[in-house]
SELUM-124384 format. One record per residue (C-alpha): residue number from 0; chain; x negated, y negated, z. Coordinates in Angstrom, 1 decimal. Layout:
N
REC,NUM,A,X,Y,Z;
...
//
This chain:
299
REC,0,A,24.5,31.5,-15.2;
REC,1,A,27.3,34.6,-14.7;
REC,2,A,27.5,36.0,-11.1;
REC,3,A,27.1,39.7,-10.2;
REC,4,A,30.2,41.9,-10.5;
REC,5,A,30.7,41.4,-6.8;
REC,6,A,31.1,37.8,-6.7;
REC,7,A,32.6,37.6,-10.1;
REC,8,A,36.0,38.1,-8.7;
REC,9,A,37.5,35.9,-6.1;
REC,10,A,36.1,36.1,-2.7;
REC,11,A,39.1,37.7,-1.9;
REC,12,A,37.9,40.8,-3.9;
REC,13,A,35.2,42.9,-1.7;
REC,14,A,37.7,41.9,-0.6;
REC,15,A,40.2,41.7,2.5;
REC,16,A,37.6,43.3,4.0;
REC,17,A,35.2,40.4,3.8;
REC,18,A,38.1,38.1,4.9;
REC,19,A,39.0,40.6,7.6;
REC,20,A,35.0,40.7,9.1;
REC,21,A,35.0,37.0,9.1;
REC,22,A,38.1,36.5,10.9;
REC,23,A,36.9,39.4,13.4;
REC,24,A,33.6,37.9,13.6;
REC,25,A,34.2,34.1,13.5;
REC,26,A,38.1,33.4,14.5;
REC,27,A,37.3,29.7,15.4;
REC,28,A,34.0,28.6,13.7;
REC,29,A,34.8,29.6,10.0;
REC,30,A,37.4,28.5,7.7;
REC,31,A,39.4,30.9,5.5;
REC,32,A,37.3,31.4,2.3;
REC,33,A,39.8,34.1,0.6;
REC,34,A,41.2,31.7,-1.7;
REC,35,A,38.0,30.3,-3.2;
REC,36,A,37.0,31.6,-6.3;
REC,37,A,33.7,31.3,-8.0;
REC,38,A,33.8,30.7,-12.0;
REC,39,A,30.5,31.2,-14.1;
REC,40,A,28.4,30.7,-11.2;
REC,41,A,29.7,27.0,-10.4;
REC,42,A,32.5,25.9,-7.7;
REC,43,A,34.1,22.8,-7.0;
REC,44,A,32.5,22.4,-3.8;
REC,45,A,29.1,21.7,-5.0;
REC,46,A,27.3,19.5,-3.1;
REC,47,A,25.4,16.4,-3.8;
REC,48,A,21.7,16.5,-2.8;
REC,49,A,21.4,15.3,0.9;
REC,50,A,18.9,15.8,3.6;
REC,51,A,21.2,17.8,6.0;
REC,52,A,23.9,20.3,4.8;
REC,53,A,27.1,19.3,6.5;
REC,54,A,28.7,21.7,9.3;
REC,55,A,31.0,22.8,6.5;
REC,56,A,28.6,23.9,4.0;
REC,57,A,26.9,25.8,7.3;
REC,58,A,30.0,27.7,7.8;
REC,59,A,30.5,28.8,4.2;
REC,60,A,27.2,29.6,4.1;
REC,61,A,27.7,32.0,7.3;
REC,62,A,30.6,33.5,5.8;
REC,63,A,29.7,34.3,2.6;
REC,64,A,26.8,35.9,4.2;
REC,65,A,29.1,37.9,6.3;
REC,66,A,30.7,39.0,3.3;
REC,67,A,27.4,40.8,1.9;
REC,68,A,26.9,38.2,-0.9;
REC,69,A,23.2,37.5,-1.6;
REC,70,A,21.3,34.3,-1.3;
REC,71,A,21.5,33.4,-4.9;
REC,72,A,25.1,33.9,-4.9;
REC,73,A,25.5,31.6,-2.0;
REC,74,A,23.1,29.1,-3.7;
REC,75,A,25.5,29.0,-6.7;
REC,76,A,29.0,28.3,-5.0;
REC,77,A,27.8,26.0,-2.5;
REC,78,A,25.1,24.2,-4.3;
REC,79,A,22.5,24.3,-1.1;
REC,80,A,18.9,25.0,-1.8;
REC,81,A,17.8,28.6,-1.2;
REC,82,A,15.1,27.6,1.7;
REC,83,A,18.4,25.9,3.5;
REC,84,A,20.5,29.0,2.9;
REC,85,A,17.5,31.0,4.3;
REC,86,A,16.9,28.9,7.1;
REC,87,A,20.9,29.0,8.2;
REC,88,A,21.2,32.7,8.0;
REC,89,A,17.9,33.5,10.0;
REC,90,A,19.6,31.0,12.4;
REC,91,A,23.0,32.9,12.7;
REC,92,A,21.3,36.1,12.7;
REC,93,A,18.9,35.2,15.7;
REC,94,A,22.4,33.9,17.6;
REC,95,A,23.8,37.6,17.2;
REC,96,A,25.7,36.6,14.3;
REC,97,A,28.6,35.3,16.5;
REC,98,A,28.3,31.6,15.9;
REC,99,A,27.8,29.3,13.3;
REC,100,A,24.5,27.3,13.7;
REC,101,A,24.8,23.5,14.7;
REC,102,A,22.5,20.9,13.0;
REC,103,A,20.0,19.4,15.8;
REC,104,A,20.5,15.5,15.7;
REC,105,A,17.1,13.8,13.9;
REC,106,A,14.8,12.2,16.8;
REC,107,A,15.0,8.8,17.1;
REC,108,A,17.0,6.0,16.3;
REC,109,A,19.2,4.9,13.6;
REC,110,A,17.4,2.8,11.2;
REC,111,A,19.1,-0.7,11.3;
REC,112,A,18.0,-1.7,8.0;
REC,113,A,20.0,-0.6,4.6;
REC,114,A,19.0,0.1,1.4;
REC,115,A,20.2,-3.3,0.2;
REC,116,A,18.2,-4.6,2.7;
REC,117,A,15.2,-2.9,1.6;
REC,118,A,15.9,-4.5,-1.9;
REC,119,A,16.1,-8.0,-0.6;
REC,120,A,12.9,-7.6,0.9;
REC,121,A,11.5,-6.2,-2.9;
REC,122,A,12.9,-9.3,-4.8;
REC,123,A,12.0,-11.9,-1.9;
REC,124,A,8.0,-10.8,-2.1;
REC,125,A,7.9,-10.5,-5.8;
REC,126,A,9.5,-14.0,-6.0;
REC,127,A,7.8,-15.7,-3.1;
REC,128,A,4.4,-14.4,-2.0;
REC,129,A,3.4,-16.8,0.6;
REC,130,A,6.9,-16.5,2.8;
REC,131,A,7.0,-14.5,6.1;
REC,132,A,9.0,-11.9,7.9;
REC,133,A,10.8,-14.9,10.0;
REC,134,A,11.8,-16.9,7.1;
REC,135,A,13.3,-13.8,5.5;
REC,136,A,15.1,-12.7,8.3;
REC,137,A,16.4,-16.5,8.9;
REC,138,A,17.5,-16.8,5.1;
REC,139,A,19.3,-13.3,4.9;
REC,140,A,21.4,-13.5,8.2;
REC,141,A,23.8,-11.1,6.8;
REC,142,A,21.5,-8.5,5.7;
REC,143,A,19.1,-8.6,8.7;
REC,144,A,22.1,-9.5,11.7;
REC,145,A,20.5,-7.8,14.8;
REC,146,A,17.2,-7.1,13.3;
REC,147,A,14.0,-8.3,15.2;
REC,148,A,11.2,-9.8,13.2;
REC,149,A,8.9,-7.3,14.1;
REC,150,A,11.1,-4.8,12.4;
REC,151,A,11.3,-6.9,9.0;
REC,152,A,7.5,-7.1,9.1;
REC,153,A,7.4,-3.0,9.0;
REC,154,A,10.2,-2.7,6.5;
REC,155,A,7.8,-4.9,4.5;
REC,156,A,4.6,-2.6,5.1;
REC,157,A,6.7,0.5,4.7;
REC,158,A,7.6,-1.0,1.4;
REC,159,A,3.7,-1.5,0.4;
REC,160,A,3.4,-5.3,1.1;
REC,161,A,1.0,-6.1,3.6;
REC,162,A,-0.8,-9.8,4.2;
REC,163,A,-4.0,-10.7,3.2;
REC,164,A,-6.1,-13.7,2.9;
REC,165,A,-5.8,-15.5,-0.4;
REC,166,A,-9.0,-15.0,-2.6;
REC,167,A,-11.0,-18.1,-2.9;
REC,168,A,-12.0,-18.8,-6.5;
REC,169,A,-13.1,-21.8,-8.2;
REC,170,A,-10.3,-24.2,-9.5;
REC,171,A,-11.2,-24.8,-13.2;
REC,172,A,-9.7,-26.3,-16.2;
REC,173,A,-8.2,-24.8,-19.3;
REC,174,A,-11.6,-26.0,-21.2;
REC,175,A,-13.8,-24.3,-18.4;
REC,176,A,-11.4,-20.9,-18.9;
REC,177,A,-12.2,-21.1,-22.6;
REC,178,A,-15.8,-21.5,-22.1;
REC,179,A,-16.0,-18.3,-19.6;
REC,180,A,-14.3,-16.5,-22.2;
REC,181,A,-16.7,-17.2,-25.3;
REC,182,A,-19.7,-16.6,-23.0;
REC,183,A,-18.0,-13.0,-21.7;
REC,184,A,-17.4,-12.1,-25.5;
REC,185,A,-21.3,-13.5,-26.7;
REC,186,A,-23.0,-11.8,-23.7;
REC,187,A,-20.7,-8.7,-23.3;
REC,188,A,-22.5,-6.2,-25.2;
REC,189,A,-25.8,-6.6,-23.6;
REC,190,A,-27.8,-3.8,-22.0;
REC,191,A,-28.6,-3.0,-18.6;
REC,192,A,-32.3,-3.5,-19.4;
REC,193,A,-31.7,-7.2,-21.1;
REC,194,A,-29.6,-8.5,-18.0;
REC,195,A,-32.4,-6.8,-15.7;
REC,196,A,-34.3,-9.9,-17.0;
REC,197,A,-32.4,-12.2,-16.9;
REC,198,A,-33.2,-15.0,-14.4;
REC,199,A,-30.9,-16.6,-12.5;
REC,200,A,-31.0,-19.8,-10.6;
REC,201,A,-29.2,-22.1,-8.2;
REC,202,A,-29.6,-24.5,-5.3;
REC,203,A,-28.0,-24.7,-1.6;
REC,204,A,-28.1,-27.3,1.2;
REC,205,A,-28.6,-26.4,4.7;
REC,206,A,-28.2,-28.2,8.0;
REC,207,A,-31.2,-28.4,10.0;
REC,208,A,-29.7,-30.6,12.9;
REC,209,A,-27.7,-28.9,15.5;
REC,210,A,-27.8,-25.6,14.0;
REC,211,A,-26.6,-23.2,16.4;
REC,212,A,-24.7,-20.0,16.7;
REC,213,A,-21.0,-20.9,16.7;
REC,214,A,-20.1,-18.7,19.4;
REC,215,A,-20.9,-18.2,23.0;
REC,216,A,-19.7,-15.9,25.9;
REC,217,A,-18.7,-17.4,28.9;
REC,218,A,-16.8,-16.4,32.5;
REC,219,A,-12.8,-16.7,32.6;
REC,220,A,-12.4,-19.9,34.4;
REC,221,A,-15.8,-21.4,33.7;
REC,222,A,-15.7,-24.7,32.5;
REC,223,A,-15.7,-25.1,28.8;
REC,224,A,-17.4,-28.4,28.3;
REC,225,A,-20.7,-26.9,30.1;
REC,226,A,-23.9,-27.9,28.1;
REC,227,A,-24.2,-24.1,27.6;
REC,228,A,-20.8,-23.7,26.1;
REC,229,A,-20.6,-26.8,23.6;
REC,230,A,-22.1,-27.2,20.1;
REC,231,A,-23.7,-30.9,19.7;
REC,232,A,-22.5,-32.7,16.4;
REC,233,A,-23.6,-35.9,14.6;
REC,234,A,-22.2,-37.9,12.2;
REC,235,A,-24.6,-37.3,9.3;
REC,236,A,-26.8,-34.5,10.0;
REC,237,A,-30.2,-34.1,8.4;
REC,238,A,-30.3,-31.4,5.6;
REC,239,A,-32.4,-29.6,3.1;
REC,240,A,-32.2,-28.6,0.0;
REC,241,A,-33.7,-25.5,-1.8;
REC,242,A,-34.3,-24.0,-5.1;
REC,243,A,-34.5,-20.4,-5.8;
REC,244,A,-34.0,-18.0,-8.7;
REC,245,A,-33.9,-13.9,-8.9;
REC,246,A,-33.9,-11.1,-11.7;
REC,247,A,-33.0,-7.5,-11.2;
REC,248,A,-36.3,-6.6,-11.0;
REC,249,A,-36.7,-9.1,-7.8;
REC,250,A,-37.0,-12.5,-6.4;
REC,251,A,-38.7,-15.6,-7.6;
REC,252,A,-40.2,-18.6,-5.9;
REC,253,A,-38.0,-20.3,-3.3;
REC,254,A,-39.1,-24.0,-3.4;
REC,255,A,-38.0,-26.4,-0.6;
REC,256,A,-37.6,-30.0,-1.2;
REC,257,A,-38.0,-32.7,1.2;
REC,258,A,-35.4,-33.5,4.3;
REC,259,A,-32.3,-35.2,3.0;
REC,260,A,-33.4,-35.1,-0.9;
REC,261,A,-30.3,-34.7,-3.2;
REC,262,A,-31.2,-32.8,-6.6;
REC,263,A,-30.2,-34.8,-9.9;
REC,264,A,-31.0,-34.1,-13.5;
REC,265,A,-34.5,-35.5,-13.1;
REC,266,A,-35.5,-34.0,-10.2;
REC,267,A,-34.0,-30.4,-11.5;
REC,268,A,-35.9,-31.1,-14.6;
REC,269,A,-39.3,-31.7,-13.0;
REC,270,A,-38.6,-28.4,-10.6;
REC,271,A,-38.4,-26.5,-14.1;
REC,272,A,-41.0,-27.9,-15.5;
REC,273,A,-43.3,-26.9,-12.5;
REC,274,A,-41.7,-23.6,-11.1;
REC,275,A,-40.0,-22.0,-14.0;
REC,276,A,-42.9,-20.7,-15.8;
REC,277,A,-44.1,-19.3,-12.8;
REC,278,A,-41.2,-17.3,-11.4;
REC,279,A,-40.7,-15.9,-15.3;
REC,280,A,-43.7,-14.3,-14.7;
REC,281,A,-43.5,-13.1,-11.1;
REC,282,A,-40.2,-11.8,-11.7;
REC,283,A,-40.7,-10.0,-15.4;
REC,284,A,-38.1,-11.9,-16.9;
REC,285,A,-40.6,-13.6,-19.0;
REC,286,A,-40.9,-10.9,-21.6;
REC,287,A,-37.3,-11.6,-22.7;
REC,288,A,-37.4,-15.2,-22.0;
REC,289,A,-33.9,-15.9,-20.8;
REC,290,A,-32.9,-18.2,-17.9;
REC,291,A,-29.3,-18.8,-16.7;
REC,292,A,-28.2,-22.1,-14.7;
REC,293,A,-24.5,-22.8,-14.2;
REC,294,A,-23.2,-20.5,-17.2;
REC,295,A,-25.5,-22.1,-19.7;
REC,296,A,-28.2,-19.8,-21.4;
REC,297,A,-31.7,-21.3,-21.9;
REC,298,A,-34.4,-19.7,-24.1;
//
């Protein structure tokens, strides 16, 4: 982009008066730009993008503005953005056009971790998901020298790595995985109405001996072995097993078996023969007539 006429010459063009004015206003704060020229709107002094402008760049901005150049021309010469140029021109004017604005130091201390350390954290977390901040620090003494474990943990959080409990899922074999995939493919196209009328069944065990709330409140310094604060246990507690079922339309029957009776194939078939038909009618699933147990569909 070509620069307007007053900047297409060297900065000594408009000339000598601009240089004289700069030296008169800033005898000790600004360098002399009389030998610098803007060619085609670009300059050898174009700065790489940084968070803060350098002191020399700020001095250039102020000197060019004092010489009568526009914001656009200053941006083309220095490589600074228009927002930064306007900011330092404003500060210069607020100071009475006498001194070059100074850069205020950023608040807080200097970060102790480098970009290299962050890359080490990323690679480690991608390859070792169960590692800890302490172990990372110990295995990389060069990158994290003088850095606390807490700082390493904070850097992990900043990078998006947070600590979670592992999700518990049943341990299944390859054959079982294939069966689950086939199940999903077979029934994946069912409608909501069909799924509402499916009867789901399962059984569960419950302890009936010493079944108390495990949390208690006691005063500091009290005896933790006081009978009020302990939970009595037995080696073989009494249990009961219950069988139940439900559909999307409501629950079915809940059958409580005698104490210490475990369900086997024979007992389970007796349960279905005695209670399944009634549960189908009770829940409305009898219209469609599908019963699921253990991933198996029985019609």
